[in-house]
Structure formats: C-alpha cells, structure tokens
KOLMI-873675 format. One record per residue (C-alpha): residue number from 0; residue in one letter; x negated, y, z negated. Coordinates in nm, 4 decimals, decimal comma. Layout:
N
<bavex resi="NUM" resn="A" X="X" Y="Y" Z="Z"/>
...
// end
This chain:
236
<bavex resi="0" resn="X" X="-1,1630" Y="-1,4545" Z="-0,4387"/>
<bavex resi="1" resn="X" X="-0,8665" Y="-1,2860" Z="-0,2641"/>
<bavex resi="2" resn="X" X="-0,8898" Y="-1,2397" Z="0,1106"/>
<bavex resi="3" resn="X" X="-0,7323" Y="-0,9713" Z="0,3242"/>
<bavex resi="4" resn="X" X="-0,7129" Y="-1,1412" Z="0,6627"/>
<bavex resi="5" resn="X" X="-0,3340" Y="-1,1144" Z="0,6921"/>
<bavex resi="6" resn="X" X="-0,2897" Y="-0,7488" Z="0,6056"/>
<bavex resi="7" resn="X" X="-0,2197" Y="-0,4295" Z="0,7947"/>
<bavex resi="8" resn="X" X="-0,3875" Y="-0,4132" Z="1,1382"/>
<bavex resi="9" resn="X" X="-0,4932" Y="-0,7775" Z="1,1324"/>
<bavex resi="10" resn="X" X="-0,1391" Y="-0,8491" Z="1,0155"/>
<bavex resi="11" resn="X" X="-0,0019" Y="-0,6749" Z="1,3243"/>
<bavex resi="12" resn="X" X="-0,2051" Y="-0,9123" Z="1,5369"/>
<bavex resi="13" resn="X" X="-0,0884" Y="-1,2051" Z="1,3233"/>
<bavex resi="14" resn="X" X="0,2740" Y="-1,1100" Z="1,3891"/>
<bavex resi="15" resn="X" X="0,2192" Y="-1,2072" Z="1,7514"/>
<bavex resi="16" resn="X" X="0,0621" Y="-1,5436" Z="1,6654"/>
<bavex resi="17" resn="X" X="0,2159" Y="-1,8788" Z="1,7537"/>
<bavex resi="18" resn="X" X="0,1941" Y="-2,0128" Z="1,3984"/>
<bavex resi="19" resn="X" X="0,5256" Y="-1,9372" Z="1,2200"/>
<bavex resi="20" resn="X" X="0,3574" Y="-1,9571" Z="0,8785"/>
<bavex resi="21" resn="X" X="0,0980" Y="-1,7002" Z="0,9817"/>
<bavex resi="22" resn="X" X="0,3699" Y="-1,4705" Z="1,1133"/>
<bavex resi="23" resn="X" X="0,5762" Y="-1,5082" Z="0,7954"/>
<bavex resi="24" resn="X" X="0,2758" Y="-1,4331" Z="0,5765"/>
<bavex resi="25" resn="X" X="0,1923" Y="-1,1210" Z="0,7790"/>
<bavex resi="26" resn="X" X="0,5431" Y="-0,9833" Z="0,7367"/>
<bavex resi="27" resn="X" X="0,5484" Y="-1,0710" Z="0,3684"/>
<bavex resi="28" resn="X" X="0,2347" Y="-0,8628" Z="0,3124"/>
<bavex resi="29" resn="X" X="0,3618" Y="-0,5792" Z="0,5310"/>
<bavex resi="30" resn="X" X="0,6878" Y="-0,5558" Z="0,3359"/>
<bavex resi="31" resn="X" X="0,5110" Y="-0,5818" Z="0,0008"/>
<bavex resi="32" resn="X" X="0,2702" Y="-0,2994" Z="0,0762"/>
<bavex resi="33" resn="X" X="0,4811" Y="-0,0561" Z="0,2775"/>
<bavex resi="34" resn="X" X="0,8512" Y="-0,0808" Z="0,1981"/>
<bavex resi="35" resn="X" X="0,8159" Y="0,1424" Z="-0,1079"/>
<bavex resi="36" resn="X" X="0,6179" Y="0,4187" Z="0,0687"/>
<bavex resi="37" resn="X" X="0,8818" Y="0,4170" Z="0,3427"/>
<bavex resi="38" resn="X" X="1,1605" Y="0,4475" Z="0,0829"/>
<bavex resi="39" resn="X" X="0,9746" Y="0,7374" Z="-0,0785"/>
<bavex resi="40" resn="X" X="0,9403" Y="0,9178" Z="0,2547"/>
<bavex resi="41" resn="X" X="1,3121" Y="0,8881" Z="0,3237"/>
<bavex resi="42" resn="X" X="1,4105" Y="0,9962" Z="-0,0270"/>
<bavex resi="43" resn="X" X="1,1795" Y="1,2974" Z="0,0014"/>
<bavex resi="44" resn="X" X="1,3584" Y="1,3878" Z="0,3239"/>
<bavex resi="45" resn="X" X="1,6824" Y="1,4157" Z="0,1282"/>
<bavex resi="46" resn="X" X="1,8282" Y="1,0716" Z="0,1994"/>
<bavex resi="47" resn="X" X="2,0157" Y="0,9325" Z="-0,0993"/>
<bavex resi="48" resn="X" X="1,8966" Y="0,6134" Z="-0,2640"/>
<bavex resi="49" resn="X" X="2,1525" Y="0,3798" Z="-0,1100"/>
<bavex resi="50" resn="X" X="2,1063" Y="0,5137" Z="0,2410"/>
<bavex resi="51" resn="X" X="1,7273" Y="0,5051" Z="0,2105"/>
<bavex resi="52" resn="X" X="1,7415" Y="0,1402" Z="0,1066"/>
<bavex resi="53" resn="X" X="1,9682" Y="0,0551" Z="0,4002"/>
<bavex resi="54" resn="X" X="1,7434" Y="0,2354" Z="0,6468"/>
<bavex resi="55" resn="X" X="1,4276" Y="0,0706" Z="0,5146"/>
<bavex resi="56" resn="X" X="1,5897" Y="-0,2730" Z="0,5237"/>
<bavex resi="57" resn="X" X="1,7081" Y="-0,2098" Z="0,8800"/>
<bavex resi="58" resn="X" X="1,3662" Y="-0,0798" Z="0,9857"/>
<bavex resi="59" resn="X" X="1,1796" Y="-0,3801" Z="0,8500"/>
<bavex resi="60" resn="X" X="1,4479" Y="-0,6160" Z="0,9779"/>
<bavex resi="61" resn="X" X="1,3821" Y="-0,4818" Z="1,3266"/>
<bavex resi="62" resn="X" X="1,0083" Y="-0,5258" Z="1,2850"/>
<bavex resi="63" resn="X" X="1,0647" Y="-0,8860" Z="1,1793"/>
<bavex resi="64" resn="X" X="1,3264" Y="-0,9688" Z="1,4434"/>
<bavex resi="65" resn="X" X="1,1510" Y="-0,8005" Z="1,7355"/>
<bavex resi="66" resn="X" X="0,7917" Y="-0,8167" Z="1,6102"/>
<bavex resi="67" resn="X" X="0,8145" Y="-0,4520" Z="1,6984"/>
<bavex resi="68" resn="X" X="0,4600" Y="-0,3381" Z="1,6210"/>
<bavex resi="69" resn="X" X="0,2207" Y="-0,3060" Z="1,9114"/>
<bavex resi="70" resn="X" X="-0,0894" Y="-0,5212" Z="1,8640"/>
<bavex resi="71" resn="X" X="-0,2626" Y="-0,3146" Z="2,1330"/>
<bavex resi="72" resn="X" X="-0,2553" Y="-0,0065" Z="1,9069"/>
<bavex resi="73" resn="X" X="-0,4801" Y="-0,1489" Z="1,6354"/>
<bavex resi="74" resn="X" X="-0,6823" Y="0,1604" Z="1,5661"/>
<bavex resi="75" resn="X" X="-0,6717" Y="0,4597" Z="1,3343"/>
<bavex resi="76" resn="X" X="-0,4839" Y="0,4704" Z="1,0068"/>
<bavex resi="77" resn="X" X="-0,2234" Y="0,1986" Z="0,9856"/>
<bavex resi="78" resn="X" X="0,0008" Y="0,4008" Z="0,7547"/>
<bavex resi="79" resn="X" X="0,0105" Y="0,6867" Z="1,0090"/>
<bavex resi="80" resn="X" X="0,1125" Y="0,4414" Z="1,2796"/>
<bavex resi="81" resn="X" X="0,3812" Y="0,2842" Z="1,0624"/>
<bavex resi="82" resn="X" X="0,5204" Y="0,6206" Z="0,9510"/>
<bavex resi="83" resn="X" X="0,5418" Y="0,7256" Z="1,3155"/>
<bavex resi="84" resn="X" X="0,7360" Y="0,4074" Z="1,3895"/>
<bavex resi="85" resn="X" X="0,9727" Y="0,4832" Z="1,1000"/>
<bavex resi="86" resn="X" X="1,0261" Y="0,8398" Z="1,2215"/>
<bavex resi="87" resn="X" X="1,1091" Y="0,7115" Z="1,5677"/>
<bavex resi="88" resn="X" X="1,3474" Y="0,4582" Z="1,4205"/>
<bavex resi="89" resn="X" X="1,5505" Y="0,6998" Z="1,2099"/>
<bavex resi="90" resn="X" X="1,5578" Y="0,9714" Z="1,4777"/>
<bavex resi="91" resn="X" X="1,6986" Y="0,7392" Z="1,7448"/>
<bavex resi="92" resn="X" X="2,0782" Y="0,7270" Z="1,7452"/>
<bavex resi="93" resn="X" X="2,1038" Y="0,3826" Z="1,8961"/>
<bavex resi="94" resn="X" X="1,8755" Y="0,2393" Z="1,6285"/>
<bavex resi="95" resn="X" X="2,0783" Y="0,4042" Z="1,3555"/>
<bavex resi="96" resn="X" X="2,3861" Y="0,2487" Z="1,5104"/>
<bavex resi="97" resn="X" X="2,2276" Y="-0,0935" Z="1,4835"/>
<bavex resi="98" resn="X" X="2,1327" Y="-0,0175" Z="1,1230"/>
<bavex resi="99" resn="X" X="2,4966" Y="0,0649" Z="1,0471"/>
<bavex resi="100" resn="X" X="2,6035" Y="-0,2742" Z="1,1834"/>
<bavex resi="101" resn="X" X="2,3535" Y="-0,4480" Z="0,9578"/>
<bavex resi="102" resn="X" X="2,4088" Y="-0,2575" Z="0,6389"/>
<bavex resi="103" resn="X" X="2,7476" Y="-0,0872" Z="0,6527"/>
<bavex resi="104" resn="X" X="2,8271" Y="0,2772" Z="0,7126"/>
<bavex resi="105" resn="X" X="2,5470" Y="0,5263" Z="0,6504"/>
<bavex resi="106" resn="X" X="2,6769" Y="0,7814" Z="0,4038"/>
<bavex resi="107" resn="X" X="2,5707" Y="1,1394" Z="0,4819"/>
<bavex resi="108" resn="X" X="2,2825" Y="1,0320" Z="0,7078"/>
<bavex resi="109" resn="X" X="2,2554" Y="1,2255" Z="1,0328"/>
<bavex resi="110" resn="X" X="1,9992" Y="1,2404" Z="1,3078"/>
<bavex resi="111" resn="X" X="1,9456" Y="1,6078" Z="1,2342"/>
<bavex resi="112" resn="X" X="1,8678" Y="1,5471" Z="0,8683"/>
<bavex resi="113" resn="X" X="1,5937" Y="1,2994" Z="0,9596"/>
<bavex resi="114" resn="X" X="1,4442" Y="1,4550" Z="1,2733"/>
<bavex resi="115" resn="X" X="1,0798" Y="1,5310" Z="1,1897"/>
<bavex resi="116" resn="X" X="1,0940" Y="1,8395" Z="1,4142"/>
<bavex resi="117" resn="X" X="1,3800" Y="1,9882" Z="1,2119"/>
<bavex resi="118" resn="X" X="1,2555" Y="1,9309" Z="0,8572"/>
<bavex resi="119" resn="X" X="0,9556" Y="2,0401" Z="0,6550"/>
<bavex resi="120" resn="X" X="0,7672" Y="1,7126" Z="0,6496"/>
<bavex resi="121" resn="X" X="0,4835" Y="1,8284" Z="0,4257"/>
<bavex resi="122" resn="X" X="0,6445" Y="1,7194" Z="0,0990"/>
<bavex resi="123" resn="X" X="0,7765" Y="1,3881" Z="0,2384"/>
<bavex resi="124" resn="X" X="0,4363" Y="1,3181" Z="0,3915"/>
<bavex resi="125" resn="X" X="0,2618" Y="1,3879" Z="0,0630"/>
<bavex resi="126" resn="X" X="0,5106" Y="1,1650" Z="-0,1158"/>
<bavex resi="127" resn="X" X="0,4434" Y="0,8884" Z="0,1357"/>
<bavex resi="128" resn="X" X="0,0670" Y="0,9286" Z="0,0891"/>
<bavex resi="129" resn="X" X="0,0976" Y="0,9164" Z="-0,2890"/>
<bavex resi="130" resn="X" X="0,3132" Y="0,6048" Z="-0,2766"/>
<bavex resi="131" resn="X" X="0,0597" Y="0,4444" Z="-0,0406"/>
<bavex resi="132" resn="X" X="-0,2232" Y="0,5311" Z="-0,2822"/>
<bavex resi="133" resn="X" X="-0,0379" Y="0,3831" Z="-0,5785"/>
<bavex resi="134" resn="X" X="0,0341" Y="0,0688" Z="-0,3756"/>
<bavex resi="135" resn="X" X="-0,3355" Y="0,0290" Z="-0,2894"/>
<bavex resi="136" resn="X" X="-0,4372" Y="0,0695" Z="-0,6535"/>
<bavex resi="137" resn="X" X="-0,1743" Y="-0,1731" Z="-0,7792"/>
<bavex resi="138" resn="X" X="-0,2724" Y="-0,4303" Z="-0,5213"/>
<bavex resi="139" resn="X" X="-0,6383" Y="-0,4028" Z="-0,6215"/>
<bavex resi="140" resn="X" X="-0,5485" Y="-0,4224" Z="-0,9905"/>
<bavex resi="141" resn="X" X="-0,3317" Y="-0,7289" Z="-0,9309"/>
<bavex resi="142" resn="X" X="-0,6079" Y="-0,9036" Z="-0,7358"/>
<bavex resi="143" resn="X" X="-0,8576" Y="-0,8153" Z="-1,0074"/>
<bavex resi="144" resn="X" X="-0,6304" Y="-0,9643" Z="-1,2723"/>
<bavex resi="145" resn="X" X="-0,5942" Y="-1,2792" Z="-1,0623"/>
<bavex resi="146" resn="X" X="-0,9715" Y="-1,3153" Z="-1,0422"/>
<bavex resi="147" resn="X" X="-1,0090" Y="-1,2884" Z="-1,4189"/>
<bavex resi="148" resn="X" X="-0,7228" Y="-1,5330" Z="-1,4695"/>
<bavex resi="149" resn="X" X="-0,8865" Y="-1,7826" Z="-1,2338"/>
<bavex resi="150" resn="X" X="-1,1948" Y="-1,7746" Z="-1,4567"/>
<bavex resi="151" resn="X" X="-0,9857" Y="-1,8135" Z="-1,7733"/>
<bavex resi="152" resn="X" X="-1,0691" Y="-1,4575" Z="-1,8746"/>
<bavex resi="153" resn="X" X="-0,7218" Y="-1,3078" Z="-1,8605"/>
<bavex resi="154" resn="X" X="-0,7402" Y="-1,1943" Z="-2,2242"/>
<bavex resi="155" resn="X" X="-1,0603" Y="-1,0051" Z="-2,1477"/>
<bavex resi="156" resn="X" X="-0,8932" Y="-0,8338" Z="-1,8522"/>
<bavex resi="157" resn="X" X="-0,5913" Y="-0,7382" Z="-2,0634"/>
<bavex resi="158" resn="X" X="-0,8194" Y="-0,5855" Z="-2,3247"/>
<bavex resi="159" resn="X" X="-1,0362" Y="-0,3932" Z="-2,0787"/>
<bavex resi="160" resn="X" X="-0,7683" Y="-0,2915" Z="-1,8275"/>
<bavex resi="161" resn="X" X="-0,6864" Y="0,0422" Z="-1,9996"/>
<bavex resi="162" resn="X" X="-1,0472" Y="0,1469" Z="-1,9373"/>
<bavex resi="163" resn="X" X="-0,9839" Y="0,1483" Z="-1,5621"/>
<bavex resi="164" resn="X" X="-0,7820" Y="0,4668" Z="-1,6015"/>
<bavex resi="165" resn="X" X="-1,0449" Y="0,6840" Z="-1,7677"/>
<bavex resi="166" resn="X" X="-1,3645" Y="0,7108" Z="-1,9639"/>
<bavex resi="167" resn="X" X="-1,3096" Y="0,5595" Z="-2,3090"/>
<bavex resi="168" resn="X" X="-1,4224" Y="0,7210" Z="-2,6301"/>
<bavex resi="169" resn="X" X="-1,7454" Y="0,5853" Z="-2,7834"/>
<bavex resi="170" resn="X" X="-1,5401" Y="0,4565" Z="-3,0761"/>
<bavex resi="171" resn="X" X="-1,3476" Y="0,2325" Z="-2,8353"/>
<bavex resi="172" resn="X" X="-1,6665" Y="0,0536" Z="-2,7352"/>
<bavex resi="173" resn="X" X="-1,7610" Y="0,0126" Z="-3,0987"/>
<bavex resi="174" resn="X" X="-1,4184" Y="-0,1210" Z="-3,1935"/>
<bavex resi="175" resn="X" X="-1,4379" Y="-0,3842" Z="-2,9209"/>
<bavex resi="176" resn="X" X="-1,7928" Y="-0,4745" Z="-3,0111"/>
<bavex resi="177" resn="X" X="-1,6877" Y="-0,5287" Z="-3,3723"/>
<bavex resi="178" resn="X" X="-1,3866" Y="-0,7350" Z="-3,2654"/>
<bavex resi="179" resn="X" X="-1,5918" Y="-0,9589" Z="-3,0356"/>
<bavex resi="180" resn="X" X="-1,8997" Y="-0,9762" Z="-3,2549"/>
<bavex resi="181" resn="X" X="-2,1297" Y="-0,8449" Z="-2,9839"/>
<bavex resi="182" resn="X" X="-2,3341" Y="-0,5326" Z="-2,9271"/>
<bavex resi="183" resn="X" X="-2,1900" Y="-0,2145" Z="-2,7789"/>
<bavex resi="184" resn="X" X="-2,4141" Y="-0,2594" Z="-2,4751"/>
<bavex resi="185" resn="X" X="-2,2433" Y="-0,5910" Z="-2,3962"/>
<bavex resi="186" resn="X" X="-1,9029" Y="-0,4211" Z="-2,3997"/>
<bavex resi="187" resn="X" X="-2,0306" Y="-0,1454" Z="-2,1714"/>
<bavex resi="188" resn="X" X="-2,1627" Y="-0,4050" Z="-1,9275"/>
<bavex resi="189" resn="X" X="-1,8224" Y="-0,5800" Z="-1,9219"/>
<bavex resi="190" resn="X" X="-1,6468" Y="-0,2482" Z="-1,8515"/>
<bavex resi="191" resn="X" X="-1,9007" Y="-0,1582" Z="-1,5840"/>
<bavex resi="192" resn="X" X="-1,8404" Y="-0,4899" Z="-1,4067"/>
<bavex resi="193" resn="X" X="-1,4641" Y="-0,4478" Z="-1,4283"/>
<bavex resi="194" resn="X" X="-1,4749" Y="-0,1021" Z="-1,2749"/>
<bavex resi="195" resn="X" X="-1,7245" Y="-0,2059" Z="-1,0094"/>
<bavex resi="196" resn="X" X="-1,5076" Y="-0,4954" Z="-0,8969"/>
<bavex resi="197" resn="X" X="-1,2013" Y="-0,2699" Z="-0,8958"/>
<bavex resi="198" resn="X" X="-1,3806" Y="-0,0297" Z="-0,6622"/>
<bavex resi="199" resn="X" X="-1,4717" Y="-0,3185" Z="-0,4327"/>
<bavex resi="200" resn="X" X="-1,1131" Y="-0,4400" Z="-0,4194"/>
<bavex resi="201" resn="X" X="-0,9799" Y="-0,0913" Z="-0,3451"/>
<bavex resi="202" resn="X" X="-1,2234" Y="-0,0608" Z="-0,0566"/>
<bavex resi="203" resn="X" X="-1,1291" Y="-0,4088" Z="0,0658"/>
<bavex resi="204" resn="X" X="-0,7593" Y="-0,3164" Z="0,0557"/>
<bavex resi="205" resn="X" X="-0,8335" Y="-0,0027" Z="0,2566"/>
<bavex resi="206" resn="X" X="-1,0774" Y="-0,1571" Z="0,5057"/>
<bavex resi="207" resn="X" X="-0,8269" Y="-0,3449" Z="0,7180"/>
<bavex resi="208" resn="X" X="-0,5945" Y="-0,0467" Z="0,7410"/>
<bavex resi="209" resn="X" X="-0,8615" Y="0,1108" Z="0,9623"/>
<bavex resi="210" resn="X" X="-0,9743" Y="-0,1908" Z="1,1664"/>
<bavex resi="211" resn="X" X="-0,9713" Y="-0,1614" Z="1,5431"/>
<bavex resi="212" resn="X" X="-0,9925" Y="-0,4215" Z="1,8194"/>
<bavex resi="213" resn="X" X="-1,2426" Y="-0,6511" Z="1,6501"/>
<bavex resi="214" resn="X" X="-1,4632" Y="-0,3659" Z="1,5349"/>
<bavex resi="215" resn="X" X="-1,4263" Y="-0,2842" Z="1,1666"/>
<bavex resi="216" resn="X" X="-1,4451" Y="0,0650" Z="1,0206"/>
<bavex resi="217" resn="X" X="-1,7698" Y="0,2199" Z="0,9039"/>
<bavex resi="218" resn="X" X="-1,8458" Y="0,2736" Z="0,5381"/>
<bavex resi="219" resn="X" X="-1,8061" Y="0,6460" Z="0,6039"/>
<bavex resi="220" resn="X" X="-1,4527" Y="0,5815" Z="0,7336"/>
<bavex resi="221" resn="X" X="-1,3706" Y="0,3905" Z="0,4164"/>
<bavex resi="222" resn="X" X="-1,5267" Y="0,6629" Z="0,2010"/>
<bavex resi="223" resn="X" X="-1,2988" Y="0,9150" Z="0,3716"/>
<bavex resi="224" resn="X" X="-0,9928" Y="0,7039" Z="0,2969"/>
<bavex resi="225" resn="X" X="-1,0961" Y="0,6562" Z="-0,0653"/>
<bavex resi="226" resn="X" X="-1,1235" Y="1,0340" Z="-0,0912"/>
<bavex resi="227" resn="X" X="-0,7782" Y="1,0672" Z="0,0676"/>
<bavex resi="228" resn="X" X="-0,6429" Y="0,8233" Z="-0,1885"/>
<bavex resi="229" resn="X" X="-0,7629" Y="1,0372" Z="-0,4780"/>
<bavex resi="230" resn="X" X="-0,6329" Y="1,3540" Z="-0,3139"/>
<bavex resi="231" resn="X" X="-0,2923" Y="1,1882" Z="-0,2757"/>
<bavex resi="232" resn="X" X="-0,2944" Y="1,0910" Z="-0,6427"/>
<bavex resi="233" resn="X" X="-0,3994" Y="1,4389" Z="-0,7521"/>
<bavex resi="234" resn="X" X="-0,1085" Y="1,5988" Z="-0,5653"/>
<bavex resi="235" resn="X" X="-0,3321" Y="1,8545" Z="-0,3922"/>
// end
C-alpha cells in the first residue's frame, strides 16, 4: 500500500535530514506534485510559457540547492506556504537575477508584472488551486492503479476506472455483469470498493499537506480541504 511519509510538510522536514536519499526523495515528490501548479500560477499572471518554465526551474533549483523551505513553519496549508514562497521569489529582483544566470535572459518578465500587490491575483490563485486539485486526484488515481496492479487486477481497474468520474448508467452494470458472467450486484460491489479506496487515497494525499509539528490534522480539517478541492474543480 502506498505511503505518504515523504510528502509535503513531512517532506519539508525530510529536506533537512542527514540522509541524502531521504532528501532526494522529498524533493522528487515536491517537484512532482507542485511544479505544474506553480507553472499554472505564473502563466495565469501573464508570463509566457518559456519564461514560466525558466522561473519554475529556477525556483525549485533554489529550493533544492538551499533547502530553502523552513521546517519550523510546518502548519496550515502547504500549498499556501509554497505559493507565498514563489511570490516572494519572483518579486525579488536579486532572485530574478540569479534565475537569469541559470536559465538565460528572461523575455518580457518584469518585477512589476509579477508583484502580487500590482496584479489581480484572483484568477491566478484559482488556476493554482485547480491545478493542485487535479494533481491530488491524479496522484490518488495513480496510487489506486498501482494497488490493483500489485494484486494482478490491472485489467479490472482499467475496466472500472471510467466509473470514478460519474454515476454509470444501469445498462453499464448489466453489460459488465454479462461480460464477466456475474450478477449485477457483484459489479456494483466492485465499483463501490474502487470509489471507496479512491476517496481514502485522496484524503491520504491531502492529510500531510495540513500536518503540523507532529500533530496531524483533524478529520474536519481534511473534510474542509476535500470540499476546497471540489470547489477548485468546479471553477466557482
């Protein structure tokens, strides 16, 4: 079963560990889960694709080189903390200068165009939230697929996966029952288990983004984040 010990807030703590493998794993997970939301935020702020990629690479390069996330701040929403760090990075002229040295000249990127006090951040923030939500869902889906594969049930997952997105028509259950030679109730049980495990994995992916100083979040905190995830996906 997948574990989440090296992700998000616990990953921030791992970045300050003495074990190089643990540090490398923490950064690998950080980059996997948050580079795309950061790109989306920059693009929504009007930064062109090439410049956004250079800025994101420079931002994460700094995090890796300097271990520049404060392990003492392990509380609240991790994505809010990381987005604040990105805003500080792109609004600081000396940091942009270092990014230029890493990635070449920044075309049409100015401090003014990225200053959060000078732009309407509502749309970029919503875009960041939506990208975060999609990342959480994809991570949970990928872990769910891995679990089915580990039990030699990958074909079952492939068949049932479309049912994660919505409520299937009754005929769909019947078609599968006929194909498998089982009753409709057996198909419904398989779908119910798939969806239940998906919900568990989504909550697990969210849980560590809220952890704080050895005290995990409450179920109510996680419920609130799950609700925020669906709001982000709905575009409201």
